[in-house]
PyMOL Python script that loads the backbone (N, CA, C, O; Angstrom):
from pymol import cmd

cmd.read_pdbstr("""\
ATOM      1  N   MET A   1       6.023  -5.953   2.724  1.00  0.00           N
ATOM      2  CA  MET A   1       6.789  -5.624   3.993  1.00  0.00           C
ATOM      3  C   MET A   1       6.012  -4.569   4.423  1.00  0.00           C
ATOM      4  O   MET A   1       5.519  -3.738   3.661  1.00  0.00           O
ATOM      5  N   ARG A   2       5.869  -4.580   5.807  1.00  0.00           N
ATOM      6  CA  ARG A   2       5.304  -3.431   6.542  1.00  0.00           C
ATOM      7  C   ARG A   2       6.426  -2.411   6.642  1.00  0.00           C
ATOM      8  O   ARG A   2       7.633  -2.634   6.732  1.00  0.00           O
ATOM      9  N   CYS A   3       5.611  -0.928   6.598  1.00  0.00           N
ATOM     10  CA  CYS A   3       6.555   0.106   6.739  1.00  0.00           C
ATOM     11  C   CYS A   3       5.847   1.261   7.738  1.00  0.00           C
ATOM     12  O   CYS A   3       4.784   1.772   7.386  1.00  0.00           O
ATOM     13  N   LEU A   4       6.263   1.508   8.549  1.00  0.00           N
ATOM     14  CA  LEU A   4       6.286   2.384   9.693  1.00  0.00           C
ATOM     15  C   LEU A   4       6.597   3.612   9.058  1.00  0.00           C
ATOM     16  O   LEU A   4       7.615   3.612   8.366  1.00  0.00           O
ATOM     17  N   VAL A   5       5.931   4.678   9.145  1.00  0.00           N
ATOM     18  CA  VAL A   5       5.966   6.198   8.775  1.00  0.00           C
ATOM     19  C   VAL A   5       5.811   7.022  10.121  1.00  0.00           C
ATOM     20  O   VAL A   5       4.769   7.023  10.775  1.00  0.00           O
ATOM     21  N   LEU A   6       7.125   7.825  10.517  1.00  0.00           N
ATOM     22  CA  LEU A   6       6.660   8.521  11.982  1.00  0.00           C
ATOM     23  C   LEU A   6       7.369  10.060  11.650  1.00  0.00           C
ATOM     24  O   LEU A   6       8.561  10.106  11.346  1.00  0.00           O
ATOM     25  N   TYR A   7       6.724  11.031  11.715  1.00  0.00           N
ATOM     26  CA  TYR A   7       6.985  12.373  11.468  1.00  0.00           C
ATOM     27  C   TYR A   7       6.999  13.339  12.571  1.00  0.00           C
ATOM     28  O   TYR A   7       6.439  12.968  13.602  1.00  0.00           O
ATOM     29  N   ASP A   8       7.525  14.494  12.556  1.00  0.00           N
ATOM     30  CA  ASP A   8       7.541  15.766  13.423  1.00  0.00           C
ATOM     31  C   ASP A   8       7.497  16.661  12.553  1.00  0.00           C
ATOM     32  O   ASP A   8       8.586  16.865  12.016  1.00  0.00           O
ATOM     33  N   ILE A   9       6.497  17.399  12.132  1.00  0.00           N
ATOM     34  CA  ILE A   9       6.277  18.565  11.133  1.00  0.00           C
ATOM     35  C   ILE A   9       5.720  19.719  11.805  1.00  0.00           C
ATOM     36  O   ILE A   9       4.489  19.738  11.784  1.00  0.00           O
ATOM     37  N   PRO A  10       6.240  20.617  12.354  1.00  0.00           N
ATOM     38  CA  PRO A  10       5.797  21.867  12.756  1.00  0.00           C
ATOM     39  C   PRO A  10       4.632  22.845  11.678  1.00  0.00           C
ATOM     40  O   PRO A  10       3.643  23.341  12.217  1.00  0.00           O
ATOM     41  N   ASP A  11       4.814  22.998  10.516  1.00  0.00           N
ATOM     42  CA  ASP A  11       3.872  23.366   9.576  1.00  0.00           C
ATOM     43  C   ASP A  11       2.838  22.842   9.292  1.00  0.00           C
ATOM     44  O   ASP A  11       2.955  21.932   8.471  1.00  0.00           O
ATOM     45  N   ASP A  12       1.467  23.128   9.780  1.00  0.00           N
ATOM     46  CA  ASP A  12       0.326  22.501   9.938  1.00  0.00           C
ATOM     47  C   ASP A  12      -0.233  21.980   8.417  1.00  0.00           C
ATOM     48  O   ASP A  12      -0.794  20.912   8.172  1.00  0.00           O
ATOM     49  N   ARG A  13       0.092  23.047   7.506  1.00  0.00           N
ATOM     50  CA  ARG A  13       0.019  22.502   5.780  1.00  0.00           C
ATOM     51  C   ARG A  13       0.764  21.591   5.249  1.00  0.00           C
ATOM     52  O   ARG A  13       0.380  20.790   4.396  1.00  0.00           O
ATOM     53  N   VAL A  14       1.916  21.661   5.739  1.00  0.00           N
ATOM     54  CA  VAL A  14       2.880  20.459   5.255  1.00  0.00           C
ATOM     55  C   VAL A  14       2.439  19.132   5.943  1.00  0.00           C
ATOM     56  O   VAL A  14       2.254  18.127   5.255  1.00  0.00           O
ATOM     57  N   ARG A  15       2.279  19.121   7.215  1.00  0.00           N
ATOM     58  CA  ARG A  15       1.978  18.124   7.773  1.00  0.00           C
ATOM     59  C   ARG A  15       0.487  17.199   7.311  1.00  0.00           C
ATOM     60  O   ARG A  15       0.356  15.980   7.204  1.00  0.00           O
ATOM     61  N   ALA A  16      -0.405  18.170   7.125  1.00  0.00           N
ATOM     62  CA  ALA A  16      -1.393  17.547   6.364  1.00  0.00           C
ATOM     63  C   ALA A  16      -1.424  16.808   5.146  1.00  0.00           C
ATOM     64  O   ALA A  16      -2.157  15.853   4.886  1.00  0.00           O
ATOM     65  N   LYS A  17      -0.406  17.434   4.300  1.00  0.00           N
ATOM     66  CA  LYS A  17      -0.288  16.787   3.181  1.00  0.00           C
ATOM     67  C   LYS A  17       0.708  15.650   3.220  1.00  0.00           C
ATOM     68  O   LYS A  17       0.930  15.028   2.181  1.00  0.00           O
ATOM     69  N   ILE A  18       1.264  15.366   4.234  1.00  0.00           N
ATOM     70  CA  ILE A  18       2.135  14.254   4.546  1.00  0.00           C
ATOM     71  C   ILE A  18       1.161  13.503   4.958  1.00  0.00           C
ATOM     72  O   ILE A  18       1.041  12.461   4.315  1.00  0.00           O
ATOM     73  N   ALA A  19       0.290  13.692   5.957  1.00  0.00           N
ATOM     74  CA  ALA A  19      -0.624  12.650   6.047  1.00  0.00           C
ATOM     75  C   ALA A  19      -1.601  11.822   5.226  1.00  0.00           C
ATOM     76  O   ALA A  19      -2.092  10.714   5.440  1.00  0.00           O
ATOM     77  N   ASP A  20      -1.768  12.870   4.011  1.00  0.00           N
ATOM     78  CA  ASP A  20      -2.713  12.689   2.894  1.00  0.00           C
ATOM     79  C   ASP A  20      -2.051  11.700   2.056  1.00  0.00           C
ATOM     80  O   ASP A  20      -2.636  10.741   1.553  1.00  0.00           O
ATOM     81  N   ALA A  21      -0.850  11.955   1.924  1.00  0.00           N
ATOM     82  CA  ALA A  21       0.119  11.118   1.202  1.00  0.00           C
ATOM     83  C   ALA A  21       0.566   9.664   1.599  1.00  0.00           C
ATOM     84  O   ALA A  21       1.013   8.823   0.819  1.00  0.00           O
ATOM     85  N   CYS A  22       0.354   9.511   3.017  1.00  0.00           N
ATOM     86  CA  CYS A  22       0.388   8.352   3.504  1.00  0.00           C
ATOM     87  C   CYS A  22      -0.783   7.422   3.326  1.00  0.00           C
ATOM     88  O   CYS A  22      -0.715   6.239   2.991  1.00  0.00           O
ATOM     89  N   LEU A  23      -1.967   8.185   3.622  1.00  0.00           N
ATOM     90  CA  LEU A  23      -3.277   7.834   3.355  1.00  0.00           C
ATOM     91  C   LEU A  23      -3.521   7.143   1.897  1.00  0.00           C
ATOM     92  O   LEU A  23      -4.180   6.146   1.603  1.00  0.00           O
ATOM     93  N   ASP A  24      -2.676   8.123   1.012  1.00  0.00           N
ATOM     94  CA  ASP A  24      -2.892   7.484  -0.680  1.00  0.00           C
ATOM     95  C   ASP A  24      -2.282   6.255  -0.872  1.00  0.00           C
ATOM     96  O   ASP A  24      -2.792   5.401  -1.597  1.00  0.00           O
ATOM     97  N   TYR A  25      -0.709   6.011   0.008  1.00  0.00           N
ATOM     98  CA  TYR A  25      -0.485   4.857  -0.382  1.00  0.00           C
ATOM     99  C   TYR A  25      -0.888   3.753   0.409  1.00  0.00           C
ATOM    100  O   TYR A  25      -0.247   2.705   0.321  1.00  0.00           O
ATOM    101  N   GLY A  26      -1.868   3.842   1.176  1.00  0.00           N
ATOM    102  CA  GLY A  26      -2.835   2.901   1.681  1.00  0.00           C
ATOM    103  C   GLY A  26      -2.259   2.507   3.033  1.00  0.00           C
ATOM    104  O   GLY A  26      -2.494   1.401   3.520  1.00  0.00           O
ATOM    105  N   LEU A  27      -1.644   3.249   3.522  1.00  0.00           N
ATOM    106  CA  LEU A  27      -1.470   3.242   5.027  1.00  0.00           C
ATOM    107  C   LEU A  27      -2.587   3.965   5.974  1.00  0.00           C
ATOM    108  O   LEU A  27      -3.264   4.987   5.868  1.00  0.00           O
ATOM    109  N   GLU A  28      -2.465   3.064   6.830  1.00  0.00           N
ATOM    110  CA  GLU A  28      -3.399   3.149   8.107  1.00  0.00           C
ATOM    111  C   GLU A  28      -2.512   4.182   9.343  1.00  0.00           C
ATOM    112  O   GLU A  28      -1.350   4.013   9.714  1.00  0.00           O
ATOM    113  N   ARG A  29      -3.307   5.066   9.718  1.00  0.00           N
ATOM    114  CA  ARG A  29      -2.926   6.035  10.685  1.00  0.00           C
ATOM    115  C   ARG A  29      -3.215   5.298  12.357  1.00  0.00           C
ATOM    116  O   ARG A  29      -4.308   4.946  12.800  1.00  0.00           O
ATOM    117  N   VAL A  30      -1.850   5.214  13.064  1.00  0.00           N
ATOM    118  CA  VAL A  30      -2.028   4.381  14.198  1.00  0.00           C
ATOM    119  C   VAL A  30      -1.794   5.641  15.098  1.00  0.00           C
ATOM    120  O   VAL A  30      -2.325   5.500  16.199  1.00  0.00           O
ATOM    121  N   GLN A  31      -1.256   6.629  14.960  1.00  0.00           N
ATOM    122  CA  GLN A  31      -1.177   7.459  15.686  1.00  0.00           C
ATOM    123  C   GLN A  31      -1.356   9.085  15.064  1.00  0.00           C
ATOM    124  O   GLN A  31      -1.115   9.289  13.874  1.00  0.00           O
ATOM    125  N   TRP A  32      -1.730  10.036  15.835  1.00  0.00           N
ATOM    126  CA  TRP A  32      -1.390  11.445  15.052  1.00  0.00           C
ATOM    127  C   TRP A  32      -0.479  11.771  14.045  1.00  0.00           C
ATOM    128  O   TRP A  32      -0.862  12.415  13.068  1.00  0.00           O
ATOM    129  N   SER A  33       0.960  11.320  14.190  1.00  0.00           N
ATOM    130  CA  SER A  33       1.727  11.812  13.387  1.00  0.00           C
ATOM    131  C   SER A  33       2.513   9.703  12.979  1.00  0.00           C
ATOM    132  O   SER A  33       3.672   9.409  12.687  1.00  0.00           O
ATOM    133  N   ALA A  34       1.737   9.091  13.085  1.00  0.00           N
ATOM    134  CA  ALA A  34       2.483   7.600  12.598  1.00  0.00           C
ATOM    135  C   ALA A  34       1.440   6.875  11.866  1.00  0.00           C
ATOM    136  O   ALA A  34       0.319   6.738  12.356  1.00  0.00           O
ATOM    137  N   PHE A  35       1.737   6.432  10.784  1.00  0.00           N
ATOM    138  CA  PHE A  35       1.102   5.319   9.821  1.00  0.00           C
ATOM    139  C   PHE A  35       1.823   4.089   9.591  1.00  0.00           C
ATOM    140  O   PHE A  35       3.037   3.965   9.754  1.00  0.00           O
ATOM    141  N   ILE A  36       1.117   3.282   9.248  1.00  0.00           N
ATOM    142  CA  ILE A  36       1.643   1.836   8.913  1.00  0.00           C
ATOM    143  C   ILE A  36       0.941   1.089   7.764  1.00  0.00           C
ATOM    144  O   ILE A  36      -0.256   1.267   7.540  1.00  0.00           O
ATOM    145  N   GLY A  37       1.715   0.241   7.032  1.00  0.00           N
ATOM    146  CA  GLY A  37       0.973  -0.523   6.286  1.00  0.00           C
ATOM    147  C   GLY A  37       2.135  -1.073   5.324  1.00  0.00           C
ATOM    148  O   GLY A  37       3.350  -0.929   5.460  1.00  0.00           O
ATOM    149  N   GLU A  38       1.392  -1.777   4.265  1.00  0.00           N
ATOM    150  CA  GLU A  38       2.367  -2.817   3.355  1.00  0.00           C
ATOM    151  C   GLU A  38       2.673  -2.174   2.223  1.00  0.00           C
ATOM    152  O   GLU A  38       1.906  -1.845   1.318  1.00  0.00           O
ATOM    153  N   LEU A  39       4.000  -1.984   2.326  1.00  0.00           N
ATOM    154  CA  LEU A  39       4.540  -1.230   1.151  1.00  0.00           C
ATOM    155  C   LEU A  39       5.638  -1.614   0.407  1.00  0.00           C
ATOM    156  O   LEU A  39       6.653  -0.967   0.664  1.00  0.00           O
ATOM    157  N   ASN A  40       5.757  -2.582  -0.548  1.00  0.00           N
ATOM    158  CA  ASN A  40       7.324  -3.262  -0.942  1.00  0.00           C
ATOM    159  C   ASN A  40       8.446  -1.864  -1.322  1.00  0.00           C
ATOM    160  O   ASN A  40       8.313  -0.641  -1.288  1.00  0.00           O
ATOM    161  N   GLN A  41       9.384  -2.645  -1.623  1.00  0.00           N
ATOM    162  CA  GLN A  41      10.742  -1.608  -1.556  1.00  0.00           C
ATOM    163  C   GLN A  41      10.642  -0.676  -2.326  1.00  0.00           C
ATOM    164  O   GLN A  41      11.325   0.307  -2.040  1.00  0.00           O
ATOM    165  N   THR A  42       9.787  -0.601  -3.566  1.00  0.00           N
ATOM    166  CA  THR A  42       9.855   0.418  -4.759  1.00  0.00           C
ATOM    167  C   THR A  42       8.739   1.176  -4.445  1.00  0.00           C
ATOM    168  O   THR A  42       8.818   2.288  -4.966  1.00  0.00           O
ATOM    169  N   LEU A  43       7.519   0.976  -3.663  1.00  0.00           N
ATOM    170  CA  LEU A  43       6.618   1.859  -3.133  1.00  0.00           C
ATOM    171  C   LEU A  43       7.455   2.925  -1.905  1.00  0.00           C
ATOM    172  O   LEU A  43       7.362   4.135  -1.695  1.00  0.00           O
ATOM    173  N   GLN A  44       8.250   1.874  -1.273  1.00  0.00           N
ATOM    174  CA  GLN A  44       8.874   2.888  -0.315  1.00  0.00           C
ATOM    175  C   GLN A  44       9.877   3.960  -0.618  1.00  0.00           C
ATOM    176  O   GLN A  44      10.210   5.040  -0.128  1.00  0.00           O
ATOM    177  N   ARG A  45      10.125   3.407  -1.361  1.00  0.00           N
ATOM    178  CA  ARG A  45      11.040   4.698  -2.191  1.00  0.00           C
ATOM    179  C   ARG A  45      10.666   5.985  -2.955  1.00  0.00           C
ATOM    180  O   ARG A  45      11.272   7.054  -3.025  1.00  0.00           O
ATOM    181  N   GLU A  46       9.534   5.601  -3.493  1.00  0.00           N
ATOM    182  CA  GLU A  46       8.481   6.277  -4.096  1.00  0.00           C
ATOM    183  C   GLU A  46       7.676   7.218  -3.243  1.00  0.00           C
ATOM    184  O   GLU A  46       7.218   8.292  -3.633  1.00  0.00           O
ATOM    185  N   LEU A  47       7.575   6.801  -2.265  1.00  0.00           N
ATOM    186  CA  LEU A  47       6.921   7.241  -0.787  1.00  0.00           C
ATOM    187  C   LEU A  47       7.620   8.189  -0.231  1.00  0.00           C
ATOM    188  O   LEU A  47       6.992   9.068   0.360  1.00  0.00           O
ATOM    189  N   ALA A  48       9.251   8.259  -0.280  1.00  0.00           N
ATOM    190  CA  ALA A  48      10.067   8.784   0.463  1.00  0.00           C
ATOM    191  C   ALA A  48      10.290  10.070  -0.133  1.00  0.00           C
ATOM    192  O   ALA A  48      10.559  11.156   0.380  1.00  0.00           O
ATOM    193  N   LEU A  49      10.083   9.641  -1.586  1.00  0.00           N
ATOM    194  CA  LEU A  49      10.355  10.897  -2.711  1.00  0.00           C
ATOM    195  C   LEU A  49       9.550  11.897  -2.787  1.00  0.00           C
ATOM    196  O   LEU A  49       9.866  13.064  -3.021  1.00  0.00           O
ATOM    197  N   LYS A  50       8.300  11.395  -2.559  1.00  0.00           N
ATOM    198  CA  LYS A  50       7.061  11.938  -2.466  1.00  0.00           C
ATOM    199  C   LYS A  50       6.941  12.879  -1.369  1.00  0.00           C
ATOM    200  O   LYS A  50       6.508  14.005  -1.616  1.00  0.00           O
ATOM    201  N   LEU A  51       7.312  12.516  -0.034  1.00  0.00           N
ATOM    202  CA  LEU A  51       7.568  13.008   1.270  1.00  0.00           C
ATOM    203  C   LEU A  51       8.321  14.137   1.245  1.00  0.00           C
ATOM    204  O   LEU A  51       7.957  15.207   1.733  1.00  0.00           O
ATOM    205  N   ARG A  52       9.433  13.930   0.655  1.00  0.00           N
ATOM    206  CA  ARG A  52      10.677  15.111   0.398  1.00  0.00           C
ATOM    207  C   ARG A  52       9.995  16.167  -0.249  1.00  0.00           C
ATOM    208  O   ARG A  52      10.005  17.314   0.198  1.00  0.00           O
ATOM    209  N   GLN A  53       9.309  15.780  -1.447  1.00  0.00           N
ATOM    210  CA  GLN A  53       8.880  16.999  -2.507  1.00  0.00           C
ATOM    211  C   GLN A  53       8.083  17.631  -1.293  1.00  0.00           C
ATOM    212  O   GLN A  53       8.516  18.674  -0.803  1.00  0.00           O
ATOM    213  N   LEU A  54       6.999  17.077  -0.817  1.00  0.00           N
ATOM    214  CA  LEU A  54       6.064  17.555   0.103  1.00  0.00           C
ATOM    215  C   LEU A  54       6.565  18.539   0.922  1.00  0.00           C
ATOM    216  O   LEU A  54       6.096  19.677   0.896  1.00  0.00           O
ATOM    217  N   VAL A  55       7.508  18.206   1.679  1.00  0.00           N
ATOM    218  CA  VAL A  55       8.193  19.020   2.710  1.00  0.00           C
ATOM    219  C   VAL A  55       8.859  20.197   2.029  1.00  0.00           C
ATOM    220  O   VAL A  55       8.816  21.293   2.586  1.00  0.00           O
ATOM    221  N   GLY A  56       9.262  20.102   1.263  1.00  0.00           N
ATOM    222  CA  GLY A  56      10.226  21.196   0.301  1.00  0.00           C
ATOM    223  C   GLY A  56      11.340  21.882   1.313  1.00  0.00           C
ATOM    224  O   GLY A  56      12.144  21.113   1.839  1.00  0.00           O
ATOM    225  N   ARG A  57      11.413  23.111   1.570  1.00  0.00           N
ATOM    226  CA  ARG A  57      12.714  23.577   2.594  1.00  0.00           C
ATOM    227  C   ARG A  57      11.762  23.572   3.781  1.00  0.00           C
ATOM    228  O   ARG A  57      12.343  23.980   4.787  1.00  0.00           O
ATOM    229  N   LYS A  58      10.696  23.298   3.961  1.00  0.00           N
ATOM    230  CA  LYS A  58      10.047  23.489   5.472  1.00  0.00           C
ATOM    231  C   LYS A  58      10.757  22.588   6.340  1.00  0.00           C
ATOM    232  O   LYS A  58      11.337  21.630   5.830  1.00  0.00           O
ATOM    233  N   ALA A  59      10.794  22.805   7.831  1.00  0.00           N
ATOM    234  CA  ALA A  59      11.062  22.104   8.472  1.00  0.00           C
ATOM    235  C   ALA A  59      10.653  20.699   8.887  1.00  0.00           C
ATOM    236  O   ALA A  59       9.507  20.640   9.331  1.00  0.00           O
ATOM    237  N   ALA A  60      11.353  19.511   8.842  1.00  0.00           N
ATOM    238  CA  ALA A  60      10.493  18.355   9.232  1.00  0.00           C
ATOM    239  C   ALA A  60      11.609  17.189   9.443  1.00  0.00           C
ATOM    240  O   ALA A  60      12.688  17.262   8.855  1.00  0.00           O
ATOM    241  N   ASN A  61      11.288  16.096  10.324  1.00  0.00           N
ATOM    242  CA  ASN A  61      11.998  15.086  10.522  1.00  0.00           C
ATOM    243  C   ASN A  61      10.568  13.642  10.272  1.00  0.00           C
ATOM    244  O   ASN A  61       9.493  13.400  10.821  1.00  0.00           O
ATOM    245  N   ILE A  62      11.206  13.144   9.384  1.00  0.00           N
ATOM    246  CA  ILE A  62      10.431  11.809   8.783  1.00  0.00           C
ATOM    247  C   ILE A  62      11.188  10.795   8.994  1.00  0.00           C
ATOM    248  O   ILE A  62      12.396  10.941   8.808  1.00  0.00           O
ATOM    249  N   LEU A  63      10.799   9.831   9.326  1.00  0.00           N
ATOM    250  CA  LEU A  63      11.451   8.017   9.367  1.00  0.00           C
ATOM    251  C   LEU A  63      10.231   7.355   8.677  1.00  0.00           C
ATOM    252  O   LEU A  63       9.033   7.428   8.953  1.00  0.00           O
ATOM    253  N   LEU A  64      10.936   6.641   7.628  1.00  0.00           N
ATOM    254  CA  LEU A  64      10.259   5.605   7.012  1.00  0.00           C
ATOM    255  C   LEU A  64      11.037   4.249   7.350  1.00  0.00           C
ATOM    256  O   LEU A  64      12.140   3.969   6.882  1.00  0.00           O
ATOM    257  N   LEU A  65      10.287   3.431   8.250  1.00  0.00           N
ATOM    258  CA  LEU A  65      11.142   2.303   8.920  1.00  0.00           C
ATOM    259  C   LEU A  65      10.396   0.893   8.172  1.00  0.00           C
ATOM    260  O   LEU A  65       9.186   0.759   8.359  1.00  0.00           O
ATOM    261  N   PRO A  66      10.783   0.342   7.727  1.00  0.00           N
ATOM    262  CA  PRO A  66      10.524  -1.041   7.156  1.00  0.00           C
ATOM    263  C   PRO A  66      10.460  -2.036   8.173  1.00  0.00           C
ATOM    264  O   PRO A  66      11.179  -1.805   9.146  1.00  0.00           O
ATOM    265  N   LEU A  67       9.731  -3.171   8.204  1.00  0.00           N
ATOM    266  CA  LEU A  67       9.089  -3.757   9.287  1.00  0.00           C
ATOM    267  C   LEU A  67       9.150  -5.014   9.067  1.00  0.00           C
ATOM    268  O   LEU A  67       8.008  -5.444   8.903  1.00  0.00           O
ATOM    269  N   ASN A  68      10.104  -5.996   8.964  1.00  0.00           N
ATOM    270  CA  ASN A  68      10.103  -7.484   8.448  1.00  0.00           C
ATOM    271  C   ASN A  68       9.162  -8.352   9.386  1.00  0.00           C
ATOM    272  O   ASN A  68       8.992  -7.991  10.551  1.00  0.00           O
ATOM    273  N   GLU A  69       8.582  -9.431   8.917  1.00  0.00           N
ATOM    274  CA  GLU A  69       7.601  -9.974   9.801  1.00  0.00           C
ATOM    275  C   GLU A  69       8.102 -10.764  11.292  1.00  0.00           C
ATOM    276  O   GLU A  69       7.347 -11.241  12.138  1.00  0.00           O
ATOM    277  N   GLY A  70       9.341 -10.740  11.312  1.00  0.00           N
ATOM    278  CA  GLY A  70       9.927 -11.100  12.786  1.00  0.00           C
ATOM    279  C   GLY A  70      10.006  -9.980  13.440  1.00  0.00           C
ATOM    280  O   GLY A  70      10.014 -10.249  14.641  1.00  0.00           O
ATOM    281  N   ILE A  71      10.077  -8.723  13.236  1.00  0.00           N
ATOM    282  CA  ILE A  71       9.942  -7.440  14.002  1.00  0.00           C
ATOM    283  C   ILE A  71       8.314  -7.225  14.363  1.00  0.00           C
ATOM    284  O   ILE A  71       7.774  -6.975  15.440  1.00  0.00           O
ATOM    285  N   TRP A  72       7.875  -7.383  13.308  1.00  0.00           N
ATOM    286  CA  TRP A  72       6.193  -7.310  13.492  1.00  0.00           C
ATOM    287  C   TRP A  72       5.806  -8.211  14.422  1.00  0.00           C
ATOM    288  O   TRP A  72       4.999  -7.881  15.292  1.00  0.00           O
ATOM    289  N   GLN A  73       6.338  -9.481  14.359  1.00  0.00           N
ATOM    290  CA  GLN A  73       5.580 -10.311  15.256  1.00  0.00           C
ATOM    291  C   GLN A  73       5.831 -10.216  16.841  1.00  0.00           C
ATOM    292  O   GLN A  73       5.158 -10.764  17.713  1.00  0.00           O
ATOM    293  N   GLN A  74       7.204  -9.213  17.046  1.00  0.00           N
ATOM    294  CA  GLN A  74       7.622  -8.964  18.319  1.00  0.00           C
ATOM    295  C   GLN A  74       6.898  -7.732  19.017  1.00  0.00           C
ATOM    296  O   GLN A  74       7.083  -7.457  20.202  1.00  0.00           O
ATOM    297  N   ARG A  75       6.027  -6.992  18.143  1.00  0.00           N
ATOM    298  CA  ARG A  75       5.446  -5.980  18.403  1.00  0.00           C
ATOM    299  C   ARG A  75       4.663  -6.006  19.935  1.00  0.00           C
ATOM    300  O   ARG A  75       4.421  -7.096  20.453  1.00  0.00           O
ATOM    301  N   ARG A  76       4.385  -5.054  20.442  1.00  0.00           N
ATOM    302  CA  ARG A  76       3.482  -5.135  22.095  1.00  0.00           C
ATOM    303  C   ARG A  76       2.586  -4.039  21.832  1.00  0.00           C
ATOM    304  O   ARG A  76       3.030  -2.923  21.564  1.00  0.00           O
ATOM    305  N   GLU A  77       1.427  -4.270  21.886  1.00  0.00           N
ATOM    306  CA  GLU A  77       0.301  -3.266  21.675  1.00  0.00           C
ATOM    307  C   GLU A  77      -0.417  -3.441  22.809  1.00  0.00           C
ATOM    308  O   GLU A  77      -0.682  -4.519  23.340  1.00  0.00           O
ATOM    309  N   ILE A  78      -0.898  -1.749  23.367  1.00  0.00           N
ATOM    310  CA  ILE A  78      -1.361  -1.689  24.572  1.00  0.00           C
ATOM    311  C   ILE A  78      -2.730  -0.846  23.896  1.00  0.00           C
ATOM    312  O   ILE A  78      -2.432   0.227  23.371  1.00  0.00           O
ATOM    313  N   LYS A  79      -4.018  -1.186  23.866  1.00  0.00           N
ATOM    314  CA  LYS A  79      -5.172  -0.423  23.645  1.00  0.00           C
ATOM    315  C   LYS A  79      -6.279  -0.474  24.445  1.00  0.00           C
ATOM    316  O   LYS A  79      -6.874  -1.539  24.610  1.00  0.00           O
ATOM    317  N   GLN A  80      -6.723   0.814  25.099  1.00  0.00           N
ATOM    318  CA  GLN A  80      -7.520   0.990  26.220  1.00  0.00           C
ATOM    319  C   GLN A  80      -8.270   2.058  25.634  1.00  0.00           C
ATOM    320  O   GLN A  80      -7.586   2.861  24.999  1.00  0.00           O
ATOM    321  N   GLY A  81      -9.490   2.273  25.683  1.00  0.00           N
ATOM    322  CA  GLY A  81     -10.321   3.337  25.632  1.00  0.00           C
ATOM    323  C   GLY A  81     -10.177   4.042  24.648  1.00  0.00           C
ATOM    324  O   GLY A  81      -9.296   3.704  23.857  1.00  0.00           O
ATOM    325  N   ASP A  82     -10.964   5.227  24.363  1.00  0.00           N
ATOM    326  CA  ASP A  82     -10.877   5.714  22.961  1.00  0.00           C
ATOM    327  C   ASP A  82      -9.569   6.890  23.192  1.00  0.00           C
ATOM    328  O   ASP A  82      -9.383   7.825  23.971  1.00  0.00           O
ATOM    329  N   SER A  83      -8.744   6.218  21.962  1.00  0.00           N
ATOM    330  CA  SER A  83      -7.540   7.072  21.956  1.00  0.00           C
ATOM    331  C   SER A  83      -7.717   8.197  20.924  1.00  0.00           C
ATOM    332  O   SER A  83      -6.716   8.781  20.508  1.00  0.00           O
ATOM    333  N   GLY A  84      -8.835   8.498  20.530  1.00  0.00           N
ATOM    334  CA  GLY A  84      -8.949   9.670  19.490  1.00  0.00           C
ATOM    335  C   GLY A  84      -8.612   9.563  18.179  1.00  0.00           C
ATOM    336  O   GLY A  84      -8.981  10.432  17.390  1.00  0.00           O
ATOM    337  N   THR A  85      -7.850   8.457  17.760  1.00  0.00           N
ATOM    338  CA  THR A  85      -7.598   8.170  16.164  1.00  0.00           C
ATOM    339  C   THR A  85      -8.386   7.200  15.629  1.00  0.00           C
ATOM    340  O   THR A  85      -8.280   6.905  14.438  1.00  0.00           O
TER     341      THR A  85
END
""", "prot")
cmd.dss("prot")
cmd.show_as("cartoon", "prot")
cmd.util.cbc("prot")
cmd.orient("prot")
């Protein structure tokens, strides 16, 4: 199942660690603070725990959103020029 990870984290070091963790789980960056990729439910739970550990007591807002195939098929994408990511 696809999983979308979105985050808003003010601390640069924590934000970089979160991005690295997403990459370690094979997710692809789609925006500066957004990753998507295939993760089963077990890996989604594991990643959520990992992200919680990395954040510690720092301020953070992280959303892991599972996307079933029906939802994914309804997506609308607009790509134009170089987005910088």
